TORTI-689277 format. One record per atom (N, C-alpha, C): x negated, y, z. Coordinates in steps of 0.02 Angstrom, whole numbers, plus 32768, in hexadecimal, padded with zeros to 4 digits. Layout:
BEGIN
XYZ
...
END
This chain:
BEGIN
4F768E92EF70
4F578ED0EF89
4F598ED3EFD5
4F538E9AEFF5
4F578E97F03F
4F1F8EBEF05F
4EE28EB5F045
4EA88ED7F061
4EAF8F23F059
4EC68F38F01E
4ECE8F80F011
4F008F9EF042
4F398F7CF04C
4F6C8F96F07B
4F518F99F0C1
4F2B8F67F0D5
4F0E8F66F119
4EDB8F9FF120
4EB48FAAF0EC
4E838FE1F0ED
4EA79024F0F8
4EDC9030F0D2
4F00906FF0D7
4F239075F11A
4F3A903DF136
4F5A903EF177
4F2A9054F1AD
4EEC9039F1AB
4EB9904DF1DC
4EA69097F1D2
4EA290ACF192
4E9090F2F184
4EC59121F1A0
4F05910FF19A
4F3B9139F1B4
4F37913FF200
4F1E910BF220
4F159110F269
4EE59148F27C
4EB89159F24F
4E87918EF25B
4E9F91D2F240
4EE191D9F237
4EFB9216F21A
4EEE9253F245
4EE9924AF287
4EDC9283F2B3
4E95929DF2AB
4E679270F29D
4E229285F290
4E2092B0F250
4E439297F21C
4E4692BCF1DD
4E689300F1E8
4E9F9300F20D
4EC5933DF219
4E9A9370F23F
4E739358F26F
4E489385F297
4E1693A9F26B
4DF39383F23F
4DC393A2F213
4DE493D3F1E3
4E1D93C0F1C8
4E4093EBF198
4E57942CF1B9
4E739427F1F5
4E8B9463F218
4E529492F228
4E1B9476F243
4DE0949FF252
4DC694C1F214
4DC5949BF1DC
4DAD94B6F19D
4DD794F2F187
4E1994ECF188
4E439522F170
4E42955EF19F
4E3A9552F1E0
4E33958AF20F
4DF395B1F1FF
4DBC958DF1F4
4D7D95ADF1E3
4D8395D3F1A1
4DA695B6F172
4DAE95D6F130
4DD49618F136
4E0B9618F15A
4E339654F163
4E0C968AF187
4DE69676F1BB
4DC196A7F1E3
4D8796C6F1BD
4D6996A0F190
4D2D96B7F16E
4D3796CDF126
4D7196C0F109
4D7B96CFF0C3
4D74971AF0B4
4D919744F0DE
4D8E978CF0D2
4D4697A5F0D7
4D21978CF108
4CDB97A0F110
4CB19788F0D5
4CC1974CF0BB
4C9B9731F082
4CA3975EF045
4CDF977AF03B
4CEB97A6F002
4CC797E8F00B
4CC89803F048
4CA99844F055
4C5D9841F04B
4C3F9808F05B
4BF79803F055
4BE0980AF00C
4C0D97FBEFDC
4BFA97FDEF95
4C10983EEF73
4C369868EF95
4C5498A1EF73
4C2298D9EF65
4BEE98E0EF8E
4BC09917EF84
4B7B9905EF9C
4B4A992BEF83
4B059922EF99
4AEB9966EFAF
4AD0996AEFEB
4AB499A7F006
4A6B999BF016
4A3F99C0EFF5
49F799B8F003
49E799DEF043
49CB99BBF073
49BC99D8F0B4
497899FAF0B4
49719A2FF0DB
49309A4DF0E7
490E9A26F11F
48D59A0AF111
48B199E2F142
48819A0DF16A
487199F6F1A6
483D9A16F1CE
47FC99F1F1C0
47CE9A12F19D
479099F1F188
47539A18F19F
471D99F2F1A8
46DC9A11F1B6
46AE9A04F17B
46839A36F16A
46559A30F132
460F9A3FF149
45E19A12F13C
459A9A1CF14B
45749A1BF109
45579A55F0F5
45369A5CF0B4
44EB9A5EF0BF
44C99A27F0AC
44809A24F0B1
445E9A37F070
44869A46F03D
446A9A56EFFB
44699AA1EFEE
44A09AC1EFFD
44A89B0AEFF5
44979B20EFAE
44AD9AFAEF7D
44A39B0CEF37
44E29B2FEF1D
44DF9B47EEE0
45199B68EEC2
45549B37EEBC
45449AF8EEAA
45789AC5EEA3
45979AB3EEE6
456D9AA9EF1A
45889A97EF5C
45B19AD0EF79
459B9B0EEF6E
45C19B47EF88
46059B4DEF65
46059B3CEF24
46449B3EEEFF
46749B08EF19
46589ACDEF29
46829A98EF46
469E9AADEF89
46749ACDEFB3
468C9AE5EFF5
46C49B18EFED
46BC9B46EFBE
46EF9B7AEFB4
47319B5AEF9F
472D9B27EF74
476A9B05EF5D
478D9AE1EF97
47659ABEEFC0
47829A9AEFF9
479E9AC9F02D
477E9B04F035
47979B35F065
47DB9B51F04F
47E49B58F00E
48259B71EFF4
485D9B3FEFFF
484C9AFFEFFF
487E9ACAF003
488B9AB2F04A
485D9AC1F079
48609AA5F0BD
484D9AD8F0F2
48549AC4F130
483E9AEDF169
47F99AD4F180
47CA9B01F18C
47869AEFF19E
477E9AF0F1EA
475F9ABCF204
474F9AB8F24C
47049AB1F253
46EA9AC6F28D
46A39AC1F29A
468F9A7AF2AB
46549A67F295
463B9A24F2A3
45EF9A25F2A1
45D099EEF2B5
458799E8F2B2
457699A5F292
453999A0F277
45259963F254
450D992FF286
453E9913F2AA
453298DEF2DA
456B98ABF2D3
455A986EF2C0
458D983DF2B0
45BC9830F2EB
45A19829F328
45CB981DF362
45FB9857F36F
45E09895F368
460998D0F373
464198D4F33E
463098C5F2FF
466198C8F2C9
46999895F2D5
46869858F2E7
46B79823F2F4
46E49836F32F
46C79857F361
46EF986DF39A
472098A3F386
470A98D1F35B
47379905F342
477398E6F31D
476498B5F2F3
479A9894F2CD
47C7986CF2FA
47AA9849F32B
47D29820F35A
4801984CF383
47E99886F398
481298B4F3C0
483F98E0F395
483E98D5F352
486698FAF322
48569944F321
48179955F331
48009999F329
47F099A7F2E0
47E19972F2BB
47D39978F274
47F2993CF250
480D9949F214
48269912F1EB
47EF98F2F1C1
47BC991AF1B2
47849900F18A
4747992DF193
470C9911F18A
46CE9937F18B
46A59922F14E
468E9954F128
46689948F0EB
4620995EF0F5
45F19932F0E7
45AA9942F0EA
458E9944F0A4
4574997DF08F
45569985F04D
450A997EF054
44EB994CF034
44A39941F03C
44799974F016
44389976F025
440D99A8F005
4402999AEFBA
440C995BEFA5
4405994BEF5D
44499944EF3C
4477996DEF52
44BD996AEF3A
44C19974EEEE
44A099A7EED3
44A499B6EE8B
448A997BEE62
4453995FEE77
44359927EE52
446398EBEE51
448398DDEE8A
44B198A4EE8D
44EF98AFEE62
450798EDEE5F
454198FCEE35
452F98F2EDEC
44F4990AEDD8
44DE9902ED92
44D798B8ED80
44BD9890EDAE
44B49848EDA2
44F3981FEDAE
452A9843EDC0
456A9823EDCD
456597EEEE04
453F97FEEE39
453997D3EE73
456797EDEEAA
456E97C5EEDF
459697DCEF18
45729817EF38
45919852EF34
456C988FEF43
457B98AEEF86
45B1989BEFA8
45C098B7EFEA
45D3987EF01A
45C9988BF05A
45DC985BF08E
461B9876F0AF
464F984DF0B1
46909862F0CB
46A49837F107
46B19859F13E
46D19838F178
47199851F17A
47499822F17B
478E9838F17C
47B7980DF1AC
47F19827F1C0
481E9805F1EE
484B97D6F1C7
483A9794F1C8
48619763F1A2
48A69757F1BF
48B39772F1FB
48F5976AF219
49299797F1F6
491197C9F1D1
493E97F8F1B0
493C97EEF165
497497DAF147
497497CEF0FE
495F980CF0D7
496F9849F0F1
49609885F0CB
49159894F0C8
48ED9871F0F2
48A5987CF0F1
48859868F0AF
48A8983FF088
488E982BF047
488A9866F017
48AE989CF028
48AC98D8EFFE
486698F2EFF4
483C98EEF029
47F9990AF024
47D098E5EFF0
47DA98A3EFEA
47B8987DEFB5
47CE9895EF70
480F989FEF69
482A98B5EF29
481098FAEF16
480D9927EF47
47F5996BEF39
47AC996CEF24
47829946EF47
473B9943EF37
47309922EEF3
475398EBEEE7
474C98C8EEA7
476398F4EE6C
4798991BEE78
47B09948EE43
477D997DEE34
4760999BEE68
472D99CFEE5E
46F099B3EE39
46D6997AEE50
469A995DEE32
46A89945EDEB
46E5992EEDDE
46F79919ED9A
46F49953ED69
4710998CED7C
470D99C7ED51
46C599E1ED4B
469F99DEED82
465A99F6ED80
463099CDED50
4638998BED50
46129960ED22
4623996EECD9
4662997EECCD
4677998DEC87
465499CBEC6D
464999FDEC99
462C9A3DEC84
45E09A3DEC84
45C09A07EC9D
45779A07ECA1
45589A04EC5C
452D9A36EC4E
450C9A38EC0D
44CD9A63EC13
44969A4BEBF6
44569A6EEBF6
443E9A7FEC3D
444A9A4FEC6C
44309A57ECAF
44589A84ECDD
44939A9CECC8
44BC9AC8ECF1
45069AB2ECEF
452A9AC8ED24
45729ABCED28
45979AFCED19
45CC9AF8ECF3
45F79B32ECE5
462C9B35ED1C
461A9B54ED55
46469B54ED8F
46829B81ED85
467C9BB4ED5A
46B79BDEED4C
46EE9BB5ED2A
46D99B89ECFC
470A9B5EECDA
47289B2CED0C
46FD9B12ED3A
47169AE3ED6D
474C9B04ED98
473E9B41EDAF
476E9B64EDD9
47AE9B74EDB3
47A79B85ED73
47E29B93ED4A
480D9B54ED43
47EC9B1BED38
48119ADCED31
48349AC8ED71
48119AD3EDAA
482E9AC0EDEB
48699AEDEDFE
48689B2AEDE7
489D9B5AEDF9
48D79B58EDC8
48D29B2EED95
49089B29ED63
49489B11ED84
497F9B34ED7A
49BF9B22ED98
49EA9AFCED66
4A1A9AD8ED80
4A489AB0ED56
4A8F9AC6ED64
4AB59AD0ED2F
4AFB9AE2ED37
4B249AA4ED48
4B489AA7ED80
4B6E9A6EED98
4BB89A7CED93
4BDD9A4DED76
4C269A52ED72
4C449A20EDA4
4C6A9A39EDD4
4C889A0FEE07
4CC799EFEDEC
4CCE99AEEDF4
4D09998AEDDD
4D45999BEE08
4D809992EDEE
4DBC999DEE15
4DC19967EE4A
4DED9973EE7D
4DF59943EEB3
4E0D9900EE99
4E389901EE66
4E5298C2EE4A
4E19989CEE28
4DEF98BFEE01
4DB8989EEDDE
4D859883EE10
4D7998A9EE46
4D499891EE78
4D619851EE97
4DA2984EEEA6
4DBC9811EEC5
4DB597D5EE97
4DC697E1EE57
4DC597A9EE29
4D7E9791EE1A
4D4E97C0EE13
4D0C97ADEDFC
4CDA97A1EE34
4CE197C5EE6B
4CB097BDEEA1
4CCF979EEEDF
4D0497BCEEF8
4D2297A4EF35
4D3B975DEF30
4D5C974DEEF8
4D78970AEEF0
4D4196D5EEEA
4D0C96E5EEC5
4CD496B6EEBF
4CB296ADEF03
4CAC96E3EF2A
4C8D96DEEF6C
4CB796B2EF99
4CF996BAEF95
4D259691EFBF
4D219648EFAB
4D23963AEF69
4D1F95F5EF52
4CDC95D4EF64
4CA795FBEF5F
4C6595E1EF71
4C6495CCEFBB
4C7D95F8EFE6
4C8095E8F02D
4CAE95ACF039
4CE795ABF019
4D199576F023
4CFD9532F011
4CE1952CEFD5
4CCA94EBEFBE
4C8994D6EFDF
4C5E9506EFF1
4C2294F3F016
4C3594D3F059
4C6594F0F07B
4C7994D5F0BB
4C9F9494F0B2
4CC1948CF078
4CE2944DF069
4CB09413F068
4C749421F050
4C4093EEF04E
4C3193D2F093
4C2F93FEF0C5
4C2493E9F10A
4C5B93BAF122
4C9A93CDF113
4CD293A5F12A
4CD59362F105
4CC49362F0C4
4CC49325F09C
4C9592F1F0BA
4C589306F0CB
4C2892D7F0E9
4C4192BDF12B
4C5992EAF156
4C7092D6F198
4CAA92A5F194
4CDB92B3F168
4D169288F163
4D089245F142
4CE49246F10B
4CD69208F0E7
4CAF91D7F113
4C7991EFF130
4C4E91C3F157
4C7391ABF196
4C9691D9F1B8
4CB791C7F1F6
4CF39199F1EB
4D2291ADF1C1
4D609188F1B9
4D559147F193
4D35914BF158
4D29910DF132
4CFB90DEF158
4CCA90FBF17B
4C9C90D2F1A2
4CC090ACF1DA
4CEE90CFF1FC
4D1390AFF233
4D409078F217
4D619085F1DE
4D8C9053F1C0
4D639015F1AC
4D299020F18E
4CFF8FE8F179
4CE28FC1F1B4
4CDA8FE3F1EC
4CC18FC0F228
4CF48F8DF241
4D358F9EF237
4D6A8F6EF249
4D688F31F21C
4D5A8F3CF1DB
4D548F03F1AD
4D178ED9F1BB
4CE78EF4F1DF
4CAB8ECEF1F0
4CB48EA4F22E
4CF08EA7F24C
4CFE8E7EF286
4CF68E33F276
4CD98E0DF2A3
4CCA8DC6F296
4D098D9EF287
4D408DAAF2AB
4D7E8D85F2A0
4D9B8D92F25B
4D9A8DD2F246
4DB48DE4F204
4D888DC5F1CD
4D468DC7F1D9
4D188DAAF1A8
4D238D5EF1A0
4D308D3DF1D8
4D3C8CF4F1D6
4D7D8CE4F1B2
4DB08D0EF1BE
4DF08D04F19C
4DE98D0FF151
4DC08D3EF13D
4DB58D4AF0F6
4D948D0EF0D5
4D658CEFF0FA
4D3F8CB7F0DE
4D6B8C79F0D0
4D9D8C70F0FC
4DC78C34F0F3
4E058C42F0C8
4E0D8C82F0B5
4E478C93F08C
4E398C84F042
4E6D8C87F019
4E658C79EFD2
4E4D8CB6EFAA
4E478CEEEFCC
4E338D2CEFA9
4DE88D2AEF9C
4DD68D37EF5E
4D908D37EF4B
4D6C8D74EF67
4D2B8D6CEF70
4D038DA2EF8D
4D048DE0EF5F
4D018DD4EF1D
4D028E0CEEED
4D458E31EEF1
4D7C8E0CEEF6
4DBE8E2BEEFB
4DC58E51EF3C
4DAA8E34EF72
4DAB8E54EFB4
4D878E98EFB1
4D4B8E99EF93
4D248ED7EF8E
4D468F0AEF60
4D668EF2EF2B
4D888F1FEEFD
4DC08F45EF21
4DE58F24EF4B
4E1B8F45EF71
4DFF8F74EFA6
4DC68F61EFC3
4DA58F8DEFF4
4D8F8FCEEFD2
4D6E8FC7EF98
4D569003EF74
4D90902DEF5B
4DC7900CEF47
4E029032EF32
4E1E905AEF6C
4E1E903DEFA8
4E349061EFE3
4E08909DEFF3
4DC69094EFEC
4D9890CBEFF8
4DA39103EFC6
4DAC90F1EF86
4DB89124EF53
4DFA9149EF60
4E2D9124EF75
4E6E9144EF84
4E689176EFBD
4E459161EFF2
4E3C918DF02B
4E1391CAF019
4DDD91BFEFF3
4DB291F6EFDE
4DD89227EFB1
4E00920CEF83
4E279237EF56
4E5B925FEF7C
4E799240EFAF
4EAC9263EFD7
4E8D929DEFFE
4E529291F01B
4E3092C7F041
4E1B9300F013
4DFB92EEEFDA
4DE59322EFAB
4E219349EF8F
4E599326EF83
4E949347EF67
4EB0937CEF96
4EAC9370EFD7
4EC493A1F009
4EA193E4EFFE
4E5F93E2EFF7
4E389420EFF0
4E40943FEFAB
4E499417EF78
4E539432EF35
4E969455EF30
4ECB9433EF48
4F0E9451EF45
4F119491EF70
4EF2948EEFAB
4EF294C9EFD8
4ECF9504EFB6
4E9794F7EF93
4E73952FEF73
4E9D954EEF3C
4EC29524EF17
4EEE953EEEE2
4F269568EF00
4F429551EF38
4F779577EF59
4F5D95B9EF74
4F1F95BAEF8D
4F0295F8EFA7
4EF9962CEF71
4EDF9618EF37
4ECF964AEF04
4F079652EED0
4F339620EECA
4F6E9622EE9F
4F5F963CEE58
4F7F9674EE45
4F78968BEDFF
4F3296A3EDEE
4F0996B2EE22
4EC596CAEE15
4E959693EE00
4EAE9656EDFB
4E85961DEDE8
4E689626EDA2
4E8A964CED77
4E729657ED33
4E3D968DED30
4E3096AFED68
4DFE96E5ED68
4DB896CBED75
4DB0968CED88
4D6F9670ED98
4D66962EED73
4D289616ED73
4D1995D6ED53
4D27959FED87
4D689595ED94
4D7D9568EDCB
4D69951FEDBE
4D68950BED7F
4D5994C5ED6F
4D1394B2ED87
4CE694E4ED8C
4CA394D6EDA6
4CA794BAEDED
4CCE94DCEE17
4CD594C6EE5D
4CF89482EE61
4D299477EE35
4D4F9439EE36
4D2293FDEE23
4CFF9403EDEB
4CD393CDEDD5
4C9B93C1EE08
4C8093F7EE23
4C4A93F0EE54
4C6293CAEE92
4C9F93D8EEA9
4CBA93B6EEE3
4CC5936CEED5
4CDE935BEE9A
4CE99315EE87
4CA792EFEE85
4C74930CEE66
4C3392ECEE61
4C1492E3EEA7
4C1A9317EED0
4BFE9313EF14
4C2392DFEF3D
4C6592DCEF36
4C8D92AAEF5B
4C779263EF48
4C6B9258EF08
4C539216EEF2
4C109205EF11
4BE49237EF14
4BA2922DEF31
4BA6921BEF7B
4BD1923EEF9F
4BD99231EFE7
4BFC91EEEFF3
4C2891DBEFC6
4C4A919AEFCB
4C169162EFC4
4BE7916BEF97
4BB0913AEF90
4B83913AEFCD
4B789175EFE9
4B519179F027
4B749154F060
4BB6915BF064
4BDD9138F097
4BD890ECF08D
4BD990D6F04E
4BD1908FF03F
4B8E9076F058
4B59909EF04F
4B17908BF067
4B169086F0B3
4B3390B8F0D4
4B3490B8F11E
4B5A907BF139
4B929069F118
4BB99030F12E
4B938FEEF127
4B638FECF0F9
4B3A8FB0F0F1
4AFD8FB1F11F
4AF08FE9F13F
4ABA8FEDF16F
4AD38FDCF1B5
4B0D8FF8F1C7
4B298FEBF209
4B758FEBF207
4B958FC4F232
4BDD8FC5F23A
4BF08FDBF280
4BBF8FF4F2A5
4BCA900DF2E9
4BEE9050F2E6
4C299054F306
4C529091F302
4C2F90CDF320
4C0B90C2F357
4BE990FBF378
4BB09114F34D
4B8B90E6F32E
4B5590FBF302
4B6F9120F2C5
4BA89109F2A9
4BC69129F26F
4BDE916FF280
4BFE9177F2BA
4C1591B9F2D0
4BDB91E9F2D9
4BA591D0F2F7
4B6991F9F301
4B4B920EF2BE
4B4791DFF28F
4B2C91EEF24C
4B589221F228
4B99921BF232
4BC8924BF213
4BB99292F229
4BAF929BF26A
4BA192DEF285
4B5C92F8F270
4B2B92CCF274
4AE692E0F263
4AE092F2F21A
4AFB92C8F1EE
4AF592D5F1A6
4B1D9313F191
4B5A931AF1AA
4B839353F195
4B679395F1AE
4B579399F1EE
4B3C93D7F20A
4AF493E3F1F2
4ACB93AEF1F4
4A8593B6F1E1
4A7C93CEF19A
4A9B93ABF16B
4A9493BFF125
4AB59402F116
4AEA9413F13B
4B0A9455F132
4ADC948EF146
4AB89485F17C
4A8B94BAF194
4A4F94C4F166
4A33948EF14B
49F69495F122
4A04949FF0D8
4A439496F0C3
4A529498F07B
4A7594D8F065
4A8A9503F094
4AA79542F080
4AF1954BF08F
4B0F951CF0B4
4B569523F0C6
4B5D9555F0FF
4B39954AF135
4B3D9576F170
4B1395B6F167
4AD895AEF147
4AAB95E6F13A
4A9C95E8F0F0
4AA29621F0CE
4A959624F086
4A50960BF073
4A4B95EAF03A
4A0B95CDF024
49D49601F01C
49E6963EF008
49B39672EFFD
49939689F03E
49B2967BF077
4996968EF0B7
496D9656F0D5
497C9618F0C3
495895DEF0DE
491095DDF0C8
48E495C1F0F2
489E95BDF0E2
4890958BF0AA
48569593F08A
48449567F052
483E951FF067
48209512F0A2
481794CEF0BA
485A94ADF0CA
488994D4F0E4
48CC94B9F0F2
48EE94A4F0B2
48E894CDF07E
490894BDF03E
48E89481F01C
48A79477F027
4886943BF00C
48A593FCF02A
48B193FEF06C
48D293C5F08D
491993BDF074
493C93F5F06C
498393F3F056
498B93D3F012
495893D8EFE7
495D93BCEFA4
49629370EFA3
49569350EFDC
495C9307EFE1
49A392F2EFF3
49D39322EFF2
4A199313F002
4A459332EFCB
4A7C9310EFB9
4AA8932BEF84
4ACA936DEF96
4ACF937AEFD7
4AF093B8EFED
4ACC93F6EFD1
4A8A93F4EFCC
4A64942DEFB1
4A7B943EEF6A
4A83940CEF40
4A969417EEFA
4AE0942AEEF5
4B089410EF22
4B4F9423EF25
4B57946DEF33
4B329486EF65
4B3494CDEF76
4B1794F7EF3E
4AE294DEEF1E
4AC29502EEE8
4AF3950FEEAF
4B1C94DEEE9F
4B4F94E7EE69
4B82951BEE7E
4B9B9516EEBB
4BCD9545EED3
4BB3958DEED4
4B739595EEE3
4B5595D8EEE7
4B4495F5EEA3
4B4295CBEE6F
4B2B95E1EE2D
4B649604EE07
4B509636EDE1
4B7E9657EDB2
4B719638ED6E
4BA29614ED53
4B9895EEED16
4BCC9600ECE1
4BBA95F1ECA3
4BE895F9EC6B
4BFC95B6EC4E
4BD49582EC5C
4BE3953FEC45
4BC0950DEC73
4BD194CDEC6C
4BB5949AEC97
4B6A948EEC89
4B5394A3EC50
4B0B949BEC41
4AE094C3EC71
4AFD94F9EC8E
4AD89522ECBD
4ACB94FEECFF
4AF694CEED10
4AEE94AAED4F
4AE9945EED43
4AD7944CED06
4AD29405ECF4
4AA093E0ED1F
4A6793FFED2D
4A3493DDED55
4A4D93CEED9B
4A6F93FFEDBB
4A8893F6EDFF
4ABD93BFEE02
4AEA93BDEDD1
4B1C9388EDCF
4AFC9344EDC2
4ACA9343ED96
4AA69304ED89
4A8392EAEDC7
4A659317EDEE
4A429303EE2B
4A7392E4EE5D
4AB092FFEE63
4AE192E2EE90
4AF5929CEE7A
4AFD9293EE39
4B0D9251EE1E
4AD29220EE28
4A96923BEE23
4A5A9211EE2D
4A5891F8EE76
4A689225EEA4
4A6C9211EEEB
4AA191DBEEF4
4ADA91E4EED3
4B1191B3EED8
4AFA916EEEC1
4AD7916CEE88
4ABF912CEE6D
4A8C910DEE9D
4A5F9136EEB8
4A2C911DEEE7
4A4D9100EF26
4A7E9124EF42
4AA1910BEF7E
4AC590C9EF6F
4AE590C8EF35
4B0B908DEF21
4ADE904FEF18
4AA69058EEF6
4A789020EEEA
4A5A9005EF2B
4A459032EF57
4A29901DEF97
4A5E8FF9EFC0
4A9C9014EFBF
4AD38FF4EFE3
4AE28FAEEFC9
4AE08FA6EF87
4AED8F64EF69
4AB68F32EF7C
4A788F4AEF7E
4A418F1DEF92
4A498F05EFDA
4A5B8F34F006
4A668F22F04C
4AA38EF4F054
4AD88F01F02B
4B138ED6F02E
4B038E90F017
4ADA8E89EFE3
4AC68E48EFC9
4A9F8E20EFFE
4A728E44F020
4A4A8E22F054
4A768E0BF08D
4AA98E33F09F
4AD78E20F0D5
4B008DE3F0C1
4B158DDEF081
4B3B8DA4F06A
4B118D64F06F
4AD18D6AF05B
4AA68D30F05E
4A9B8D1AF0A6
4A948D4AF0D3
4A8B8D3AF119
4AC88D17F136
END
């Protein structure tokens, strides 16, 4: 096991790099954990500042305006696209709704019936879409014999729901704890990529040294045995890094571990770690340059974290950004952490996709390794 011991010896030399990432991670966790729990404890529907331009002036459009006025604050506006965009940019309005003259006909035909300009910088601006869709949904249900039963629509919209507030203990176990674990493991994904690529990559670059390679060639150790010890070293290092975060999470939540579906986070982290280990194997077969590996470590960890939902929640990210994110295992890792599940069948697709990425990285890496051996 000479190669394995040498691998671990070089890895230990990089202990300060590992310690730096781990310390930064736990500082960020402590600073943000309380905020993460508070964000999930309650939902407050905000009153938006909206402008309404009604070109139809029908009974249905007036009913829609009355409903929106009850739910929001009305601001003056004009039907000019540049002026509307300026209002939204200057935060004078959160949204502007333009009702066309054929509004009733479009609603009956279930077509897109209103034009909405909204401030995408504010997550709460999505409320206006929900309010309009809710109104039109009820209106379509009541349409019969060429008329809408607007009294029934208003009655349905004004229907209240009795809410029972959970105790503080229940909130912590069911909402706060899940919010904390989601934040914790999502951020763990960022650290896993950074550490695996940087540390294992640097260790493998030392094994790519010409003198070491020549010594291996003249030694009695077979190439297969040499690689087996290398891969065992990588697995040991990966397991040690992942274990730090798993043990720390158990220590943080302690007896509350039985209040959540903790095994979901555990299995997801193991699958993701395997996927990133295969990605590291691919990178090591592309380059052994330490500076290039360090640069890739930073780009991949930060880049995929920003577009996949670690730094910014997926529901706030744009559709095009999420399309790009789907080409990286980090997207599916975050998706599992964010999901509320009762069994693994609920997140089977996301776990399968991470394993599929692992197989793809591994196969490409093996092809490149084979070509390097022939060369």
